[in-house]
C-alpha positions as a Markdown table, in Angstrom:
| # | Residue | x | y | z |
|---|---|---|---|---|
| 1 | Unk | 26.3 | 1.3 | -16.7 |
| 2 | Unk | 26.6 | 3.8 | -19.6 |
| 3 | Unk | 23.1 | 3.5 | -21.8 |
| 4 | Unk | 20.9 | 2.2 | -19.3 |
| 5 | Unk | 18.3 | 4.2 | -19.4 |
| 6 | Unk | 17.8 | 3.8 | -22.8 |
| 7 | Unk | 17.9 | -0.3 | -22.4 |
| 8 | Unk | 15.3 | 0.2 | -20.1 |
| 9 | Unk | 13.1 | 2.2 | -22.2 |
| 10 | Unk | 13.5 | -0.3 | -25.5 |
| 11 | Unk | 12.7 | -3.1 | -22.8 |
| 12 | Unk | 10.0 | -1.9 | -20.9 |
| 13 | Unk | 8.2 | -0.6 | -24.5 |
| 14 | Unk | 9.5 | -4.1 | -26.4 |
| 15 | Unk | 8.6 | -6.3 | -23.4 |
| 16 | Unk | 6.7 | -5.3 | -20.5 |
| 17 | Unk | 3.9 | -3.0 | -21.6 |
| 18 | Unk | 2.0 | -6.3 | -23.4 |
| 19 | Unk | 1.6 | -8.4 | -20.4 |
| 20 | Unk | 1.5 | -5.1 | -18.4 |
| 21 | Unk | -1.5 | -4.4 | -20.3 |
| 22 | Unk | -3.1 | -7.8 | -20.0 |
| 23 | Unk | -2.2 | -7.8 | -16.6 |
| 24 | Unk | -4.6 | -4.5 | -16.2 |
| 25 | Unk | -7.5 | -6.6 | -17.7 |
| 26 | Unk | -7.9 | -9.2 | -15.3 |
| 27 | Unk | -10.0 | -8.3 | -12.2 |
| 28 | Unk | -7.8 | -10.0 | -9.6 |
| 29 | Unk | -9.4 | -8.2 | -6.8 |
| 30 | Unk | -8.4 | -8.6 | -3.1 |
| 31 | Unk | -10.1 | -11.6 | -1.2 |
| 32 | Unk | -11.3 | -9.1 | 1.4 |
| 33 | Unk | -13.6 | -7.9 | -1.1 |
| 34 | Unk | -14.2 | -10.9 | -3.8 |
| 35 | Unk | -14.8 | -13.7 | -1.3 |
| 36 | Unk | -15.2 | -15.8 | -4.5 |
| 37 | Unk | -11.6 | -15.3 | -5.5 |
| 38 | Unk | -10.8 | -19.2 | -5.6 |
| 39 | Unk | -13.8 | -20.0 | -7.7 |
| 40 | Unk | -13.9 | -16.9 | -9.5 |
| 41 | Unk | -10.0 | -17.4 | -10.9 |
| 42 | Unk | -9.1 | -14.2 | -11.1 |
| 43 | Unk | -6.0 | -14.7 | -9.3 |
| 44 | Unk | -4.9 | -17.9 | -10.6 |
| 45 | Unk | -4.7 | -15.9 | -13.8 |
| 46 | Unk | -3.2 | -13.3 | -12.8 |
| 47 | Unk | -0.5 | -15.0 | -10.9 |
| 48 | Unk | 0.0 | -17.8 | -14.1 |
| 49 | Unk | 0.8 | -13.9 | -16.2 |
| 50 | Unk | 3.5 | -13.1 | -13.8 |
| 51 | Unk | 4.6 | -16.4 | -13.7 |
| 52 | Unk | 4.8 | -17.4 | -17.4 |
| 53 | Unk | 6.0 | -13.5 | -18.0 |
| 54 | Unk | 9.2 | -13.5 | -15.1 |
| 55 | Unk | 9.8 | -17.5 | -16.8 |
| 56 | Unk | 11.4 | -16.1 | -19.5 |
| 57 | Unk | 13.2 | -12.6 | -18.2 |
| 58 | Unk | 14.6 | -13.6 | -15.6 |
| 59 | Unk | 18.2 | -14.2 | -15.9 |
| 60 | Unk | 19.4 | -17.5 | -16.7 |
| 61 | Unk | 20.1 | -19.6 | -13.6 |
| 62 | Unk | 16.9 | -18.3 | -11.7 |
| 63 | Unk | 14.9 | -20.6 | -9.9 |
| 64 | Unk | 11.0 | -19.6 | -9.9 |
| 65 | Unk | 7.7 | -20.8 | -8.6 |
| 66 | Unk | 4.3 | -19.9 | -7.6 |
| 67 | Unk | 3.7 | -21.2 | -4.3 |
| 68 | Unk | -0.3 | -21.6 | -3.2 |
| 69 | Unk | -1.2 | -23.3 | 0.5 |
| 70 | Unk | -4.5 | -24.7 | 0.9 |
| 71 | Unk | -7.3 | -21.7 | 1.0 |
| 72 | Unk | -4.7 | -19.1 | 0.6 |
| 73 | Unk | -3.6 | -16.7 | -2.5 |
| 74 | Unk | -1.0 | -17.7 | -4.4 |
| 75 | Unk | 2.8 | -16.0 | -4.1 |
| 76 | Unk | 5.5 | -15.5 | -6.6 |
| 77 | Unk | 8.8 | -16.5 | -6.0 |
| 78 | Unk | 11.7 | -15.9 | -7.5 |
| 79 | Unk | 15.5 | -16.6 | -6.3 |
| 80 | Unk | 18.0 | -15.2 | -8.6 |
| 81 | Unk | 22.1 | -15.7 | -8.0 |
| 82 | Unk | 24.4 | -12.6 | -7.4 |
| 83 | Unk | 27.4 | -12.0 | -9.4 |
| 84 | Unk | 30.2 | -14.6 | -9.2 |
| 85 | Unk | 32.9 | -13.3 | -7.5 |
| 86 | Unk | 30.8 | -11.2 | -5.1 |
| 87 | Unk | 29.9 | -14.0 | -2.8 |
| 88 | Unk | 29.8 | -11.8 | 0.5 |
| 89 | Unk | 27.0 | -9.4 | -0.9 |
| 90 | Unk | 24.1 | -9.1 | 1.6 |
| 91 | Unk | 21.1 | -11.0 | 0.3 |
| 92 | Unk | 18.3 | -8.6 | -1.3 |
| 93 | Unk | 14.4 | -9.0 | -0.8 |
| 94 | Unk | 12.5 | -7.2 | -3.7 |
| 95 | Unk | 8.7 | -6.8 | -2.7 |
| 96 | Unk | 5.6 | -6.3 | -4.5 |
| 97 | Unk | 2.1 | -7.4 | -4.7 |
| 98 | Unk | -0.3 | -8.7 | -7.4 |
| 99 | Unk | -3.8 | -8.6 | -6.3 |
| 100 | Unk | -6.3 | -5.1 | -6.9 |
| 101 | Unk | -8.8 | -3.2 | -4.9 |
| 102 | Unk | -12.3 | -3.2 | -6.2 |
| 103 | Unk | -13.3 | -1.4 | -9.1 |
| 104 | Unk | -14.7 | 1.9 | -7.7 |
| 105 | Unk | -17.2 | 4.3 | -9.2 |
| 106 | Unk | -17.0 | 7.3 | -10.9 |
| 107 | Unk | -14.5 | 6.4 | -13.7 |
| 108 | Unk | -14.3 | 9.2 | -16.3 |
| 109 | Unk | -16.2 | 8.3 | -19.6 |
| 110 | Unk | -13.6 | 6.1 | -22.0 |
| 111 | Unk | -12.1 | 4.9 | -18.7 |
| 112 | Unk | -12.5 | 1.7 | -16.3 |
| 113 | Unk | -10.8 | -0.8 | -14.0 |
| 114 | Unk | -10.6 | -3.4 | -16.2 |
| 115 | Unk | -9.6 | -1.7 | -19.6 |
| 116 | Unk | -6.3 | -0.4 | -19.7 |
| 117 | Unk | -6.0 | 3.2 | -22.4 |
| 118 | Unk | -2.8 | 4.9 | -22.5 |
| 119 | Unk | -3.3 | 9.0 | -22.6 |
| 120 | Unk | 0.2 | 10.1 | -23.2 |
| 121 | Unk | 2.5 | 9.3 | -20.3 |
| 122 | Unk | -0.8 | 7.9 | -18.3 |
| 123 | Unk | -1.5 | 4.4 | -18.2 |
| 124 | Unk | -5.1 | 3.8 | -16.6 |
| 125 | Unk | -6.7 | 0.9 | -15.0 |
| 126 | Unk | -6.5 | -0.9 | -12.1 |
| 127 | Unk | -3.5 | -2.3 | -10.8 |
| 128 | Unk | -0.8 | -1.1 | -13.0 |
| 129 | Unk | 0.1 | 1.5 | -10.1 |
| 130 | Unk | -0.8 | -0.5 | -7.1 |
| 131 | Unk | 1.3 | -2.0 | -7.7 |
| 132 | Unk | 1.3 | -4.6 | -10.9 |
| 133 | Unk | 4.4 | -2.6 | -12.0 |
| 134 | Unk | 6.3 | -3.8 | -8.9 |
| 135 | Unk | 7.1 | -7.6 | -10.6 |
| 136 | Unk | 8.3 | -5.9 | -14.2 |
| 137 | Unk | 10.6 | -3.6 | -12.6 |
| 138 | Unk | 12.6 | -6.1 | -10.4 |
| 139 | Unk | 12.9 | -8.4 | -12.8 |
| 140 | Unk | 13.6 | -6.2 | -15.4 |
| 141 | Unk | 16.6 | -4.4 | -12.9 |
| 142 | Unk | 18.1 | -7.3 | -12.7 |
| 143 | Unk | 18.0 | -8.8 | -16.0 |
| 144 | Unk | 19.5 | -5.5 | -17.9 |
| 145 | Unk | 22.1 | -5.9 | -14.8 |
| 146 | Unk | 23.2 | -9.5 | -16.1 |
| 147 | Unk | 23.2 | -8.4 | -19.6 |
| 148 | Unk | 25.4 | -5.5 | -18.7 |
| 149 | Unk | 28.1 | -7.7 | -17.0 |
| 150 | Unk | 27.0 | -5.5 | -13.6 |
| 151 | Unk | 27.9 | -6.6 | -10.1 |
| 152 | Unk | 24.5 | -7.4 | -8.1 |
| 153 | Unk | 23.8 | -9.4 | -5.0 |
| 154 | Unk | 21.7 | -12.9 | -4.8 |
| 155 | Unk | 17.8 | -11.5 | -4.3 |
| 156 | Unk | 14.6 | -13.2 | -3.4 |
| 157 | Unk | 11.4 | -11.4 | -5.6 |
| 158 | Unk | 8.5 | -12.1 | -3.3 |
| 159 | Unk | 5.1 | -11.4 | -5.2 |
| 160 | Unk | 1.9 | -11.7 | -3.2 |
| 161 | Unk | -1.7 | -11.4 | -3.4 |
| 162 | Unk | -3.2 | -10.4 | -0.1 |
| 163 | Unk | -1.9 | -6.5 | 0.1 |
| 164 | Unk | -5.4 | -5.3 | -0.1 |
| 165 | Unk | -6.6 | -7.4 | 2.3 |
| 166 | Unk | -3.7 | -6.3 | 5.3 |
| 167 | Unk | -1.6 | -8.8 | 4.0 |
| 168 | Unk | -3.9 | -11.7 | 5.6 |
| 169 | Unk | -2.3 | -14.5 | 4.0 |
| 170 | Unk | 1.5 | -13.2 | 4.4 |
| 171 | Unk | 2.5 | -14.2 | 7.4 |
| 172 | Unk | 1.5 | -18.2 | 6.6 |
| 173 | Unk | 4.1 | -17.7 | 4.0 |
| 174 | Unk | 6.6 | -15.7 | 5.3 |
| 175 | Unk | 6.9 | -19.5 | 8.1 |
| 176 | Unk | 6.5 | -21.8 | 4.9 |
| 177 | Unk | 8.8 | -20.3 | 2.6 |
| 178 | Unk | 11.5 | -19.1 | 5.7 |
| 179 | Unk | 14.4 | -20.8 | 4.8 |
| 180 | Unk | 13.9 | -20.1 | 1.2 |
| 181 | Unk | 13.6 | -16.2 | 1.3 |
| 182 | Unk | 16.5 | -16.5 | 3.1 |
| 183 | Unk | 17.7 | -13.4 | 5.5 |
| 184 | Unk | 17.4 | -10.1 | 4.1 |
| 185 | Unk | 20.6 | -7.3 | 4.4 |
| 186 | Unk | 18.7 | -5.0 | 2.5 |
| 187 | Unk | 14.4 | -4.9 | 1.6 |
| 188 | Unk | 13.1 | -3.3 | -1.1 |
| 189 | Unk | 9.5 | -2.5 | -1.5 |
| 190 | Unk | 7.6 | -0.6 | -4.9 |
| 191 | Unk | 4.5 | -0.6 | -3.0 |
| 192 | Unk | 4.4 | 3.1 | -1.8 |
| 193 | Unk | 4.2 | 6.4 | -3.0 |
| 194 | Unk | 5.7 | 9.6 | -4.5 |
| 195 | Unk | 5.4 | 13.7 | -3.9 |
| 196 | Unk | 6.2 | 14.0 | -7.7 |
| 197 | Unk | 7.4 | 12.5 | -10.7 |
| 198 | Unk | 10.6 | 14.2 | -10.6 |
| 199 | Unk | 13.2 | 12.0 | -8.1 |
| 200 | Unk | 13.3 | 9.1 | -6.4 |
| 201 | Unk | 11.1 | 8.9 | -3.0 |
| 202 | Unk | 12.3 | 7.1 | 0.0 |
| 203 | Unk | 9.1 | 6.4 | 2.4 |
| 204 | Unk | 10.3 | 7.3 | 6.0 |
| 205 | Unk | 6.8 | 6.0 | 8.0 |
| 206 | Unk | 3.8 | 3.9 | 7.0 |
| 207 | Unk | 1.0 | 3.8 | 9.2 |
| 208 | Unk | -0.6 | 1.3 | 10.9 |
| 209 | Unk | -4.4 | 0.3 | 10.5 |
| 210 | Unk | -7.0 | -1.2 | 12.5 |
| 211 | Unk | -10.3 | -2.0 | 10.5 |
| 212 | Unk | -13.6 | -2.8 | 12.2 |
| 213 | Unk | -17.2 | -3.8 | 11.8 |
| 214 | Unk | -19.4 | -1.9 | 14.0 |
| 215 | Unk | -23.3 | -2.9 | 14.6 |
| 216 | Unk | -26.1 | -1.3 | 16.3 |
| 217 | Unk | -29.6 | -3.4 | 16.2 |
| 218 | Unk | -32.9 | -2.1 | 18.4 |
| 219 | Unk | -35.4 | -3.6 | 16.4 |
| 220 | Unk | -36.2 | -7.6 | 15.6 |
| 221 | Unk | -37.7 | -6.5 | 12.2 |
| 222 | Unk | -38.1 | -2.6 | 10.6 |
| 223 | Unk | -41.4 | -0.9 | 11.8 |
| 224 | Unk | -43.3 | 1.9 | 10.6 |
| 225 | Unk | -41.6 | 5.3 | 11.2 |
| 226 | Unk | -44.0 | 6.7 | 13.1 |
| 227 | Unk | -42.8 | 5.0 | 15.8 |
| 228 | Unk | -39.6 | 7.3 | 15.8 |
| 229 | Unk | -39.2 | 9.3 | 18.6 |
| 230 | Unk | -40.2 | 7.0 | 20.8 |
| 231 | Unk | -37.8 | 4.3 | 19.6 |
| 232 | Unk | -34.1 | 5.7 | 19.2 |
| 233 | Unk | -32.7 | 5.6 | 15.2 |
| 234 | Unk | -29.7 | 3.3 | 15.4 |
| 235 | Unk | -28.2 | 5.8 | 13.1 |
| 236 | Unk | -27.6 | 8.4 | 15.8 |
| 237 | Unk | -26.6 | 5.5 | 18.4 |
| 238 | Unk | -23.7 | 4.7 | 16.2 |
| 239 | Unk | -23.2 | 8.2 | 15.7 |
| 240 | Unk | -23.2 | 8.8 | 19.1 |
| 241 | Unk | -20.4 | 5.8 | 19.6 |
| 242 | Unk | -18.5 | 7.4 | 16.8 |
| 243 | Unk | -18.7 | 10.6 | 19.4 |
| 244 | Unk | -16.5 | 8.1 | 21.9 |
| 245 | Unk | -13.7 | 7.8 | 19.6 |
| 246 | Unk | -13.6 | 10.9 | 17.3 |
| 247 | Unk | -14.1 | 14.4 | 17.4 |
| 248 | Unk | -16.8 | 15.3 | 15.1 |
| 249 | Unk | -15.9 | 18.9 | 14.8 |
| 250 | Unk | -12.1 | 18.5 | 14.6 |
| 251 | Unk | -11.7 | 15.4 | 13.6 |
| 252 | Unk | -8.8 | 14.7 | 16.5 |
| 253 | Unk | -8.8 | 11.2 | 17.6 |
| 254 | Unk | -10.0 | 11.1 | 21.6 |
| 255 | Unk | -8.4 | 7.4 | 22.8 |
| 256 | Unk | -4.8 | 8.2 | 24.1 |
| 257 | Unk | -4.2 | 4.5 | 23.0 |
| 258 | Unk | -4.3 | 5.4 | 19.4 |
| 259 | Unk | -1.8 | 8.4 | 19.5 |
| 260 | Unk | 2.1 | 8.8 | 19.0 |
| 261 | Unk | 5.0 | 11.4 | 19.2 |
| 262 | Unk | 6.2 | 12.6 | 16.7 |
| 263 | Unk | 10.1 | 12.4 | 16.5 |
| 264 | Unk | 11.7 | 15.3 | 15.7 |
| 265 | Unk | 13.9 | 14.4 | 12.4 |
| 266 | Unk | 9.9 | 13.2 | 10.7 |
| 267 | Unk | 8.9 | 17.1 | 11.4 |
| 268 | Unk | 12.0 | 18.6 | 10.1 |
| 269 | Unk | 11.3 | 16.2 | 7.0 |
| 270 | Unk | 8.2 | 17.3 | 6.9 |
| 271 | Unk | 9.1 | 20.8 | 6.8 |
| 272 | Unk | 11.6 | 20.3 | 4.4 |
| 273 | Unk | 9.8 | 18.8 | 1.9 |
| 274 | Unk | 7.0 | 21.6 | 2.1 |
| 275 | Unk | 9.5 | 24.1 | 1.6 |
| 276 | Unk | 10.5 | 22.4 | -1.5 |
| 277 | Unk | 7.5 | 21.7 | -3.3 |
| 278 | Unk | 5.3 | 24.6 | -1.8 |
| 279 | Unk | 1.4 | 23.9 | -2.2 |
| 280 | Unk | 2.6 | 20.7 | -3.9 |
| 281 | Unk | 3.4 | 19.4 | -0.7 |
| 282 | Unk | -0.2 | 18.4 | -0.1 |
| 283 | Unk | -2.8 | 18.0 | -2.8 |
| 284 | Unk | -6.3 | 16.8 | -2.9 |
| 285 | Unk | -9.0 | 16.8 | -5.3 |
| 286 | Unk | -11.4 | 19.1 | -3.5 |
| 287 | Unk | -14.7 | 20.4 | -5.0 |
| 288 | Unk | -14.6 | 24.1 | -5.5 |
| 289 | Unk | -15.2 | 25.4 | -2.2 |
| 290 | Unk | -14.1 | 22.8 | -0.1 |
| 291 | Unk | -11.4 | 22.9 | 1.5 |
| 292 | Unk | -9.3 | 20.8 | 4.1 |
| 293 | Unk | -8.5 | 20.4 | 7.4 |
| 294 | Unk | -5.8 | 23.1 | 7.9 |
| 295 | Unk | -4.4 | 26.0 | 5.6 |
| 296 | Unk | -0.9 | 24.7 | 6.9 |
| 297 | Unk | 0.8 | 22.2 | 4.9 |
| 298 | Unk | 3.1 | 21.0 | 7.5 |
| 299 | Unk | -0.3 | 20.2 | 9.4 |
| 300 | Unk | -2.0 | 18.4 | 6.8 |
| 301 | Unk | 1.0 | 16.2 | 6.0 |
| 302 | Unk | 1.6 | 15.1 | 9.7 |
| 303 | Unk | -2.2 | 14.9 | 10.1 |
| 304 | Unk | -2.0 | 12.1 | 7.2 |
| 305 | Unk | 1.3 | 10.3 | 8.7 |
| 306 | Unk | 1.7 | 10.6 | 11.8 |
| 307 | Unk | -1.9 | 11.2 | 13.9 |
| 308 | Unk | -4.7 | 8.4 | 14.1 |
| 309 | Unk | -7.2 | 9.2 | 12.1 |
| 310 | Unk | -11.1 | 7.7 | 11.6 |
| 311 | Unk | -12.9 | 6.9 | 8.3 |
| 312 | Unk | -16.3 | 5.3 | 7.6 |
| 313 | Unk | -15.2 | 3.6 | 4.4 |
| 314 | Unk | -18.8 | 1.8 | 4.3 |
| 315 | Unk | -22.6 | 1.2 | 5.6 |
| 316 | Unk | -25.3 | -1.6 | 5.8 |
| 317 | Unk | -28.9 | -1.8 | 6.8 |
| 318 | Unk | -29.9 | 1.0 | 4.6 |
| 319 | Unk | -31.4 | 0.9 | 1.3 |
| 320 | Unk | -30.8 | 3.3 | -1.5 |
| 321 | Unk | -32.2 | 6.1 | -1.6 |
| 322 | Unk | -34.6 | 5.2 | -4.8 |
| 323 | Unk | -36.7 | 2.5 | -2.4 |
| 324 | Unk | -35.9 | 3.9 | 0.9 |
| 325 | Unk | -39.0 | 4.0 | 2.7 |
| 326 | Unk | -40.6 | 5.6 | 5.8 |
| 327 | Unk | -39.2 | 2.5 | 7.6 |
| 328 | Unk | -37.8 | 2.6 | 11.3 |
| 329 | Unk | -34.4 | 0.6 | 10.2 |
| 330 | Unk | -33.9 | -2.3 | 12.4 |
| 331 | Unk | -29.9 | -2.2 | 12.7 |
| 332 | Unk | -26.9 | 0.3 | 10.8 |
| 333 | Unk | -24.0 | -1.1 | 10.7 |
| 334 | Unk | -20.4 | 0.4 | 9.7 |
| 335 | Unk | -16.9 | -0.6 | 8.5 |
| 336 | Unk | -14.1 | 1.6 | 10.2 |
| 337 | Unk | -11.0 | 2.3 | 9.2 |
| 338 | Unk | -8.6 | 4.0 | 11.9 |
| 339 | Unk | -5.2 | 4.7 | 10.6 |
| 340 | Unk | -2.7 | 5.0 | 13.6 |
| 341 | Unk | 0.7 | 6.8 | 13.6 |
| 342 | Unk | 3.9 | 4.3 | 12.3 |
| 343 | Unk | 4.7 | 3.7 | 16.3 |
| 344 | Unk | 1.4 | 3.2 | 17.4 |
| 345 | Unk | 0.6 | -0.4 | 19.3 |
| 346 | Unk | -2.1 | -1.5 | 16.8 |
| 347 | Unk | -2.9 | -4.5 | 19.0 |
| 348 | Unk | -3.6 | -2.2 | 22.1 |
| 349 | Unk | -5.4 | 0.6 | 19.4 |
| 350 | Unk | -7.8 | -2.5 | 18.8 |
| 351 | Unk | -8.5 | -3.3 | 22.3 |
| 352 | Unk | -9.2 | 0.4 | 23.6 |
| 353 | Unk | -11.7 | 0.6 | 20.3 |
| 354 | Unk | -13.4 | -2.4 | 21.5 |
| 355 | Unk | -13.8 | -1.4 | 25.1 |
| 356 | Unk | -14.8 | 1.9 | 24.6 |
| 357 | Unk | -17.4 | 1.4 | 21.5 |
| 358 | Unk | -19.3 | -2.1 | 23.8 |
| 359 | Unk | -19.3 | 0.1 | 27.3 |
| 360 | Unk | -22.2 | 0.9 | 28.3 |
| 361 | Unk | -25.0 | 0.9 | 24.9 |
| 362 | Unk | -27.3 | 3.7 | 24.6 |
| 363 | Unk | -30.6 | 2.5 | 25.1 |
| 364 | Unk | -29.3 | -0.9 | 25.8 |
| 365 | Unk | -28.7 | -1.3 | 21.7 |
| 366 | Unk | -27.3 | -4.5 | 20.9 |
| 367 | Unk | -23.9 | -3.0 | 19.8 |
| 368 | Unk | -21.3 | -5.3 | 18.1 |
| 369 | Unk | -17.8 | -4.8 | 17.7 |
| 370 | Unk | -15.6 | -7.5 | 14.9 |
| 371 | Unk | -12.0 | -6.7 | 14.6 |
| 372 | Unk | -11.3 | -7.3 | 11.0 |
| 373 | Unk | -7.3 | -6.4 | 11.1 |
| 374 | Unk | -5.0 | -4.6 | 13.1 |
| 375 | Unk | -1.5 | -4.0 | 11.8 |
| 376 | Unk | 1.5 | -2.2 | 13.2 |
| 377 | Unk | 2.7 | 0.8 | 11.4 |
| 378 | Unk | 6.7 | 1.3 | 10.5 |
| 379 | Unk | 9.3 | 4.4 | 11.2 |
| 380 | Unk | 12.0 | 3.7 | 9.3 |
| 381 | Unk | 15.2 | 2.3 | 10.8 |
| 382 | Unk | 19.0 | 4.9 | 10.3 |
| 383 | Unk | 19.9 | 4.1 | 6.7 |
| 384 | Unk | 23.5 | 2.8 | 6.4 |
| 385 | Unk | 25.6 | 5.2 | 4.6 |
| 386 | Unk | 26.1 | 3.4 | 1.6 |
| 387 | Unk | 22.6 | 2.9 | 1.3 |
| 388 | Unk | 21.8 | 7.1 | 1.6 |
| 389 | Unk | 24.1 | 7.4 | -1.0 |
| 390 | Unk | 23.0 | 5.1 | -3.6 |
| 391 | Unk | 19.6 | 6.1 | -3.3 |
| 392 | Unk | 20.9 | 10.0 | -4.2 |
| 393 | Unk | 22.8 | 8.5 | -6.7 |
| 394 | Unk | 20.2 | 6.8 | -8.3 |
| 395 | Unk | 18.2 | 9.4 | -8.0 |
| 396 | Unk | 20.5 | 11.4 | -9.9 |
| 397 | Unk | 21.1 | 9.2 | -12.9 |
| 398 | Unk | 17.7 | 8.3 | -13.7 |
| 399 | Unk | 15.7 | 11.3 | -13.2 |
| 400 | Unk | 18.4 | 14.0 | -12.8 |
| 401 | Unk | 17.7 | 15.3 | -9.4 |
| 402 | Unk | 17.9 | 14.4 | -5.8 |
| 403 | Unk | 16.3 | 12.2 | -4.0 |
| 404 | Unk | 13.2 | 13.2 | -1.6 |
| 405 | Unk | 12.3 | 11.6 | 1.6 |
| 406 | Unk | 8.2 | 11.6 | 2.5 |
| 407 | Unk | 5.8 | 9.6 | 5.1 |
| 408 | Unk | 2.8 | 8.3 | 3.9 |
| 409 | Unk | -0.4 | 8.3 | 5.5 |
| 410 | Unk | -1.0 | 4.6 | 4.1 |
| 411 | Unk | 0.0 | 1.0 | 5.6 |
| 412 | Unk | 2.5 | -1.5 | 3.6 |
| 413 | Unk | 1.4 | -4.2 | 6.6 |
| 414 | Unk | 4.7 | -6.5 | 5.5 |
| 415 | Unk | 6.9 | -3.9 | 6.0 |
| 416 | Unk | 6.7 | -4.1 | 9.6 |
| 417 | Unk | 6.3 | -7.3 | 10.2 |
| 418 | Unk | 9.4 | -7.4 | 7.9 |
| 419 | Unk | 11.3 | -5.6 | 10.3 |
| 420 | Unk | 10.2 | -7.3 | 13.1 |
| 421 | Unk | 11.5 | -10.8 | 11.9 |
| 422 | Unk | 14.6 | -9.2 | 10.1 |
| 423 | Unk | 16.4 | -6.5 | 12.7 |
| 424 | Unk | 19.3 | -5.6 | 11.3 |
| 425 | Unk | 18.1 | -5.3 | 7.6 |
| 426 | Unk | 17.8 | -1.6 | 5.7 |
| 427 | Unk | 14.8 | -0.6 | 3.9 |
| 428 | Unk | 14.0 | 1.1 | 0.8 |
| 429 | Unk | 10.2 | 1.5 | 0.5 |
| 430 | Unk | 9.7 | 3.5 | -2.7 |
| 431 | Unk | 6.6 | 3.8 | -5.6 |
| 432 | Unk | 4.6 | 5.1 | -8.2 |
| 433 | Unk | 2.1 | 6.3 | -6.6 |
| 434 | Unk | 2.1 | 10.4 | -7.3 |
| 435 | Unk | -0.2 | 13.5 | -7.9 |
| 436 | Unk | -3.2 | 12.8 | -9.0 |
| 437 | Unk | -1.9 | 8.6 | -9.7 |
| 438 | Unk | -5.9 | 8.1 | -7.5 |
| 439 | Unk | -5.0 | 4.4 | -6.2 |
| 440 | Unk | -7.7 | 2.7 | -5.2 |
| 441 | Unk | -10.3 | 5.2 | -6.6 |
| 442 | Unk | -11.2 | 5.8 | -10.2 |
| 443 | Unk | -9.2 | 7.0 | -12.8 |
| 444 | Unk | -6.1 | 5.2 | -11.4 |
| 445 | Unk | -3.3 | 5.6 | -13.5 |
| 446 | Unk | 0.4 | 4.8 | -13.9 |
| 447 | Unk | 2.8 | 7.9 | -14.6 |
| 448 | Unk | 5.2 | 5.3 | -17.5 |
| 449 | Unk | 8.4 | 7.4 | -17.5 |
| 450 | Unk | 8.6 | 7.2 | -13.9 |
| 451 | Unk | 7.9 | 3.5 | -13.7 |
| 452 | Unk | 10.9 | 3.4 | -15.9 |
| 453 | Unk | 12.9 | 5.6 | -13.7 |
| 454 | Unk | 11.9 | 3.5 | -10.5 |
| 455 | Unk | 13.4 | 0.5 | -12.3 |
| 456 | Unk | 16.3 | 2.4 | -13.4 |
| 457 | Unk | 16.7 | 3.3 | -9.1 |
| 458 | Unk | 16.3 | -0.1 | -8.5 |
| 459 | Unk | 18.9 | -1.6 | -10.6 |
| 460 | Unk | 21.1 | 1.3 | -9.3 |
| 461 | Unk | 20.9 | 0.6 | -5.6 |
| 462 | Unk | 21.2 | -3.5 | -6.6 |
| 463 | Unk | 24.8 | -2.2 | -8.3 |
| 464 | Unk | 25.8 | -0.1 | -5.4 |
| 465 | Unk | 25.9 | -3.3 | -3.1 |
| 466 | Unk | 29.2 | -4.5 | -5.0 |
| 467 | Unk | 30.8 | -1.8 | -3.3 |
| 468 | Unk | 29.1 | -1.8 | 0.0 |
| 469 | Unk | 30.6 | -3.0 | 3.0 |
| 470 | Unk | 29.9 | -7.0 | 4.0 |
| 471 | Unk | 26.7 | -6.8 | 5.8 |
| 472 | Unk | 26.3 | -7.2 | 9.6 |
C-alpha cells in the first residue's frame, strides 16, 4: 500500500469534501426530535445526496440501493464484491448513520449547526463527525483498495437514518434485508469516539440506555400560587420520585437492577489508559471552579462507562422565566435518560424503573411513566489474533503510533443488536469523536486529519483479511 496515505488525502480533498460540506448544510434531524421529518424532506435530501455520491465513487460492479419502508427513515445499502481469487474471505459489514442530533443552542459566533466552517484541521457543523464522515470513509477505503489492486473481502455498507433515535427503525430493515446483508464475520462501525487524535482507538464497550418520560400531575388547571403549601408542587413530587432512583448527593443509582459487575480486564484497560494519557484521559469543558464527581481519572472513566447514571434531558410544564407568573402549575414532566452498564439487561432495568416510580404516588398525585426506549449495551467479544494485529499495524501505518482501547459512555444500539444476531462475528468499533469534538452539543467538529487516518485504517484492516484465517 505504498503511497496510500497521500492518495487518501488527495481523494478526500477533491472528492469527499465538497459533498461532505453539502451534507452538513442539510438539517436532517433524527425522527425522535423532528416528528415532521418525512414532510420536511431533509432526510430524503441527505439520503439522495449520499446515494448519488456513492453511485459515482463505489468500485465498479458494486450494487447500491436506497431502501425505504413505509413510515420509516431510509437506509442506504451497498454491496461491494470481494477481490477475485479470495472467495473464502469472510463478509465484512461496514456501518454508519446519516441522521443528526438537533441544533442545540450555544454555538459560538461565526458557527452554526447547518453552516460548515473549516478552521485549521477542524470542520465545524452538525453531523460531520457524528457521523456523516462514515459513508465517505468506507467508500473511499474500498475504492482506493481497488485502484491499488490490494485484495479485500466482499463488503456490505449499511448507512441508517434513525441512530440518533436509538436505531428505532433499524430492526425492521435488518429483518427485511437480512439475506442481502448476509452473515458478516467482521463488523466495522465508525460511530464511536477516540481518547485522542494520535492513534486508532478501538471501543471495548458501549453503555445501554433507557429513556422515559415522567409526568406528575396534581391540578386540573393552574391556580394562584397562594395555594402553595396546601397543594404540593408537582416539581417537588417529581424531585421526590427521582430520589427513589438516584442519590442526589452522590449521583449513585439506587436500583440494583441497573448495576453490573465491572470485568477485571476492563478496569485494567482503564488504568492503562489513564497511565498513558494522564489528565487528558478524562477532560470536560467545566466552568472555572466547577469540578467532576471525582479527582481520580480512573473513577471518572469507570463512572461514565461501567456505572449507571441519570440525566434529566428535558422538562415540560414550566414557562420561560420571562413569562413565569405566580402560578401553581398543574403538572411537571421530565425526559429521563439512564445510561446503563454494558452488560445490564435494559428491559429489566426499564421494568424496575416503572415499578419504583409508579408505586405509592406522593399525595395521590397522578404519575405517568412512558418508556421511550430500552437498549442493551455491548461488551466487546474477544478479538481474533489477526484482527488485533491488523488494528495495531493499521494504527502505526496511518498515525505513526500503536492503537488504543477504551470504553465509551455512549450507546450504539445497532452494535448490540448485531452482536446478538451474529454471535460469531468480530467487531471493530471506532470513530473520530475525540477531545472537544462535542457531538450532540454546540460547536461539533470533525478533526479532518483523524477522519483521513481512520479511512486509511479501515482500508488496512480490510486488506489484512486477505491473509487472515478463513472465518469459522
